[in-house]
C-alpha positions as a Markdown table, in Angstrom:
| # | Residue | x | y | z |
|---|---|---|---|---|
| 1 | Met | -16.8 | 9.7 | 4.5 |
| 2 | Pro | -18.7 | 6.3 | 4.2 |
| 3 | Ala | -21.9 | 5.7 | 6.1 |
| 4 | Ile | -21.9 | 4.9 | 9.8 |
| 5 | Gly | -21.3 | 1.2 | 10.3 |
| 6 | Glu | -19.6 | 0.7 | 6.9 |
| 7 | Tyr | -16.2 | -0.9 | 6.9 |
| 8 | Pro | -13.4 | -0.3 | 4.4 |
| 9 | Arg | -13.3 | -2.5 | 1.4 |
| 10 | Val | -10.5 | -3.2 | -1.1 |
| 11 | Ile | -9.7 | 0.0 | -2.9 |
| 12 | Thr | -10.4 | -0.2 | -6.6 |
| 13 | Ser | -10.1 | 3.4 | -7.8 |
| 14 | Lys | -8.2 | 6.7 | -7.2 |
| 15 | Ala | -11.4 | 8.3 | -6.0 |
| 16 | Gln | -12.0 | 5.6 | -3.5 |
| 17 | His | -8.4 | 5.9 | -2.3 |
| 18 | Asp | -8.8 | 9.6 | -1.8 |
| 19 | Ala | -12.0 | 9.1 | 0.1 |
| 20 | Tyr | -10.4 | 6.5 | 2.4 |
| 21 | Val | -7.4 | 8.8 | 3.0 |
| 22 | Ser | -9.9 | 11.6 | 4.0 |
| 23 | Trp | -11.8 | 9.1 | 6.2 |
| 24 | Leu | -8.5 | 8.1 | 7.9 |
| 25 | Leu | -7.5 | 11.7 | 8.5 |
| 26 | Glu | -10.9 | 12.5 | 10.0 |
| 27 | Leu | -10.7 | 9.6 | 12.4 |
| 28 | Gln | -7.2 | 10.5 | 13.4 |
| 29 | Arg | -8.4 | 14.1 | 14.3 |
| 30 | Gln | -10.7 | 12.7 | 17.0 |
| 31 | Lys | -9.4 | 12.8 | 20.5 |
| 32 | Ser | -10.8 | 9.4 | 21.4 |
| 33 | Leu | -12.0 | 6.5 | 19.3 |
| 34 | Ser | -14.5 | 3.8 | 19.9 |
| 35 | Arg | -13.3 | 0.2 | 19.6 |
| 36 | Asp | -15.1 | 0.0 | 16.2 |
| 37 | Asp | -13.4 | 3.2 | 15.0 |
| 38 | Lys | -10.0 | 1.9 | 16.1 |
| 39 | Glu | -10.7 | -1.2 | 14.0 |
| 40 | Ile | -11.7 | 0.9 | 11.0 |
| 41 | Val | -8.4 | 2.9 | 11.4 |
| 42 | Arg | -6.5 | -0.4 | 11.3 |
| 43 | Leu | -8.4 | -1.6 | 8.2 |
| 44 | Leu | -8.1 | 1.8 | 6.4 |
| 45 | Ile | -4.3 | 1.7 | 6.9 |
| 46 | Leu | -4.2 | -1.8 | 5.5 |
| 47 | Val | -6.3 | -1.1 | 2.4 |
| 48 | Ile | -4.6 | 2.2 | 1.7 |
| 49 | Lys | -1.2 | 0.6 | 2.0 |
| 50 | Asp | -2.3 | -2.3 | -0.3 |
| 51 | Tyr | -3.6 | 0.1 | -2.9 |
| 52 | Glu | -0.5 | 2.4 | -2.7 |
| 53 | Ser | 1.9 | -0.5 | -2.9 |
| 54 | Lys | 0.3 | -1.6 | -6.2 |
| 55 | His | -0.2 | 1.8 | -7.7 |
| 56 | Phe | 2.6 | 3.9 | -6.2 |
| 57 | Pro | 5.4 | 1.5 | -5.5 |
| 58 | Ile | 8.3 | 2.8 | -3.6 |
| 59 | Glu | 11.2 | 1.2 | -1.8 |
| 60 | Ala | 10.5 | 0.4 | 1.8 |
| 61 | Ala | 11.5 | 3.3 | 4.0 |
| 62 | Ser | 11.2 | 4.1 | 7.7 |
| 63 | Pro | 9.0 | 7.0 | 8.7 |
| 64 | Arg | 12.2 | 8.9 | 9.5 |
| 65 | Glu | 13.6 | 8.3 | 6.0 |
| 66 | Val | 10.3 | 9.3 | 4.4 |
| 67 | Leu | 10.4 | 12.6 | 6.4 |
| 68 | Gln | 14.0 | 13.2 | 5.4 |
| 69 | Glu | 13.1 | 12.6 | 1.7 |
| 70 | Leu | 10.1 | 15.0 | 1.9 |
| 71 | Met | 12.3 | 17.6 | 3.6 |
| 72 | Glu | 14.9 | 17.3 | 0.9 |
| 73 | Ala | 12.4 | 17.4 | -1.9 |
| 74 | Asn | 10.8 | 20.5 | -0.5 |
| 75 | Asn | 14.1 | 22.2 | 0.4 |
| 76 | Leu | 13.2 | 22.4 | 4.1 |
| 77 | Arg | 15.4 | 22.4 | 7.2 |
| 78 | Gln | 14.7 | 21.1 | 10.7 |
| 79 | Lys | 13.6 | 24.6 | 11.9 |
| 80 | Asp | 11.0 | 24.7 | 9.2 |
| 81 | Leu | 9.2 | 21.7 | 10.6 |
| 82 | Ala | 9.5 | 22.8 | 14.3 |
| 83 | Pro | 6.1 | 24.5 | 14.4 |
| 84 | Leu | 4.4 | 21.4 | 12.9 |
| 85 | Leu | 6.1 | 18.8 | 15.2 |
| 86 | Gly | 6.5 | 20.6 | 18.5 |
| 87 | Gly | 9.9 | 22.3 | 18.4 |
| 88 | Glu | 13.4 | 22.0 | 16.9 |
| 89 | Ser | 14.5 | 19.5 | 19.6 |
| 90 | Val | 11.5 | 17.3 | 18.8 |
| 91 | Val | 12.4 | 17.4 | 15.0 |
| 92 | Ser | 16.0 | 16.7 | 15.8 |
| 93 | Asn | 15.1 | 13.7 | 18.0 |
| 94 | Ile | 12.8 | 12.3 | 15.3 |
| 95 | Leu | 15.4 | 12.7 | 12.5 |
| 96 | Ser | 18.1 | 11.1 | 14.7 |
| 97 | Gly | 15.9 | 8.1 | 15.5 |
| 98 | His | 15.5 | 8.8 | 19.2 |
| 99 | Arg | 11.8 | 9.6 | 18.9 |
| 100 | Glu | 9.0 | 8.2 | 16.8 |
| 101 | Leu | 6.3 | 10.2 | 15.1 |
| 102 | Asn | 3.0 | 10.3 | 16.9 |
| 103 | Lys | -0.4 | 10.3 | 15.2 |
| 104 | His | -0.9 | 14.0 | 15.5 |
| 105 | Gln | 2.5 | 14.7 | 13.9 |
| 106 | Ile | 1.8 | 12.2 | 11.1 |
| 107 | Glu | -1.5 | 14.0 | 10.4 |
| 108 | Arg | 0.2 | 17.4 | 10.2 |
| 109 | Leu | 2.9 | 16.1 | 8.0 |
| 110 | Ser | 0.5 | 14.3 | 5.7 |
| 111 | Gln | -1.5 | 17.5 | 5.3 |
| 112 | Gln | 1.7 | 19.7 | 4.9 |
| 113 | Phe | 3.2 | 17.4 | 2.2 |
| 114 | His | -0.1 | 16.2 | 0.6 |
| 115 | Val | 0.7 | 12.5 | 1.2 |
| 116 | Ser | -1.2 | 9.7 | 2.7 |
| 117 | Pro | -0.6 | 9.1 | 6.4 |
| 118 | Ala | 0.1 | 5.5 | 5.5 |
| 119 | Val | 3.5 | 6.5 | 4.1 |
| 120 | Phe | 4.6 | 7.1 | 7.7 |
| 121 | Phe | 3.8 | 3.5 | 8.9 |
Protein backbone atom coordinates (compact mmCIF):
# COMPACT_ATOMS: atom_id res chain seq x y z
CA MET A 1 0.00 0.00 0.00
CA PRO A 2 1.41 3.43 -0.89
CA ALA A 3 2.50 5.88 1.78
CA ILE A 4 -0.02 7.95 3.73
CA GLY A 5 -1.00 11.03 1.79
CA GLU A 6 0.00 9.54 -1.55
CA TYR A 7 -2.59 9.65 -4.31
CA PRO A 8 -2.94 7.17 -7.16
CA ARG A 9 -1.08 7.88 -10.38
CA VAL A 10 -1.53 6.50 -13.87
CA ILE A 11 -0.70 2.79 -13.78
CA THR A 12 2.31 1.86 -15.89
CA SER A 13 3.02 -1.77 -14.91
CA LYS A 14 1.35 -5.01 -13.86
CA ALA A 15 3.05 -4.75 -10.44
CA GLN A 16 1.63 -1.26 -9.92
CA HIS A 17 -1.80 -2.52 -11.04
CA ASP A 18 -1.66 -5.36 -8.52
CA ALA A 19 -0.60 -2.96 -5.76
CA TYR A 20 -3.46 -0.57 -6.56
CA VAL A 21 -6.00 -3.40 -6.59
CA SER A 22 -4.73 -4.46 -3.15
CA TRP A 23 -4.93 -0.85 -1.96
CA LEU A 24 -8.51 -0.57 -3.20
CA LEU A 25 -9.52 -3.82 -1.48
CA GLU A 26 -7.90 -2.66 1.76
CA LEU A 27 -9.85 0.60 1.68
CA GLN A 28 -13.08 -1.22 0.87
CA ARG A 29 -12.64 -3.44 3.94
CA GLN A 30 -12.80 -0.42 6.24
CA LYS A 31 -16.15 0.32 7.87
CA SER A 32 -15.86 4.06 7.40
CA LEU A 33 -13.62 6.18 5.22
CA SER A 34 -12.39 9.73 5.57
CA ARG A 35 -13.16 12.17 2.79
CA ASP A 36 -9.60 11.78 1.50
CA ASP A 37 -9.92 7.98 1.50
CA LYS A 38 -13.19 8.21 -0.42
CA GLU A 39 -11.42 10.35 -3.01
CA ILE A 40 -8.58 7.81 -3.20
CA VAL A 41 -11.15 5.03 -3.80
CA ARG A 42 -12.67 7.02 -6.67
CA LEU A 43 -9.22 7.67 -8.16
CA LEU A 44 -8.14 4.04 -7.77
CA ILE A 45 -11.24 2.85 -9.56
CA LEU A 46 -10.54 5.26 -12.41
CA VAL A 47 -6.86 4.38 -12.86
CA ILE A 48 -7.52 0.64 -12.48
CA LYS A 49 -10.32 0.79 -15.05
CA ASP A 50 -8.10 2.79 -17.41
CA TYR A 51 -5.22 0.32 -17.15
CA GLU A 52 -7.48 -2.71 -17.49
CA SER A 53 -9.32 -1.27 -20.50
CA LYS A 54 -5.99 -0.89 -22.30
CA HIS A 55 -4.37 -4.14 -21.20
CA PHE A 56 -7.34 -6.46 -20.67
CA PRO A 57 -10.01 -5.21 -23.06
CA ILE A 58 -13.42 -6.78 -22.74
CA GLU A 59 -16.80 -5.84 -24.05
CA ALA A 60 -18.77 -3.58 -21.76
CA ALA A 61 -20.87 -5.64 -19.38
CA SER A 62 -23.09 -4.87 -16.42
CA PRO A 63 -22.06 -6.15 -12.97
CA ARG A 64 -24.84 -8.74 -13.29
CA GLU A 65 -23.49 -9.94 -16.64
CA VAL A 66 -19.97 -10.15 -15.22
CA LEU A 67 -21.24 -12.23 -12.30
CA GLN A 68 -23.19 -14.52 -14.62
CA GLU A 69 -20.12 -15.04 -16.81
CA LEU A 70 -17.93 -15.79 -13.77
CA MET A 71 -20.50 -18.27 -12.49
CA GLU A 72 -20.66 -20.02 -15.86
CA ALA A 73 -16.86 -20.08 -16.25
CA ASN A 74 -16.51 -21.65 -12.80
CA ASN A 75 -19.49 -24.01 -13.13
CA LEU A 76 -21.31 -22.42 -10.16
CA ARG A 77 -25.00 -22.19 -9.37
CA GLN A 78 -26.89 -19.57 -7.41
CA LYS A 79 -26.78 -21.64 -4.24
CA ASP A 80 -22.97 -21.78 -4.48
CA LEU A 81 -22.79 -18.00 -4.11
CA ALA A 82 -25.41 -17.74 -1.36
CA PRO A 83 -22.87 -17.79 1.51
CA LEU A 84 -20.83 -15.03 -0.17
CA LEU A 85 -23.70 -12.72 -1.02
CA GLY A 86 -26.16 -13.18 1.83
CA GLY A 87 -28.51 -15.98 0.82
CA GLU A 88 -30.11 -17.58 -2.21
CA SER A 89 -32.83 -14.92 -2.45
CA VAL A 90 -30.19 -12.17 -2.54
CA VAL A 91 -28.32 -13.98 -5.33
CA SER A 92 -31.58 -14.45 -7.23
CA ASN A 93 -32.45 -10.75 -6.89
CA ILE A 94 -28.98 -9.70 -8.07
CA LEU A 95 -29.06 -12.02 -11.08
CA SER A 96 -32.57 -10.93 -12.05
CA GLY A 97 -31.58 -7.25 -11.89
CA HIS A 98 -33.82 -6.40 -8.92
CA ARG A 99 -30.87 -5.69 -6.64
CA GLU A 100 -27.42 -4.17 -7.12
CA LEU A 101 -24.20 -5.54 -5.69
CA ASN A 102 -22.91 -3.62 -2.66
CA LYS A 103 -19.25 -2.93 -1.88
CA HIS A 104 -18.94 -5.85 0.56
CA GLN A 105 -20.38 -8.29 -1.97
CA ILE A 106 -18.06 -6.91 -4.66
CA GLU A 107 -15.07 -7.39 -2.37
CA ARG A 108 -16.05 -10.99 -1.63
CA LEU A 109 -16.65 -11.74 -5.31
CA SER A 110 -13.36 -10.17 -6.41
CA GLN A 111 -11.51 -12.29 -3.85
CA GLN A 112 -13.44 -15.45 -4.74
CA PHE A 113 -12.83 -15.09 -8.47
CA HIS A 114 -9.42 -13.35 -8.26
CA VAL A 115 -10.54 -10.36 -10.32
CA SER A 116 -10.27 -6.64 -9.80
CA PRO A 117 -13.26 -5.08 -8.00
CA ALA A 118 -13.37 -2.63 -10.92
CA VAL A 119 -14.94 -5.30 -13.17
CA PHE A 120 -18.15 -4.88 -11.16
CA PHE A 121 -18.42 -1.12 -11.82
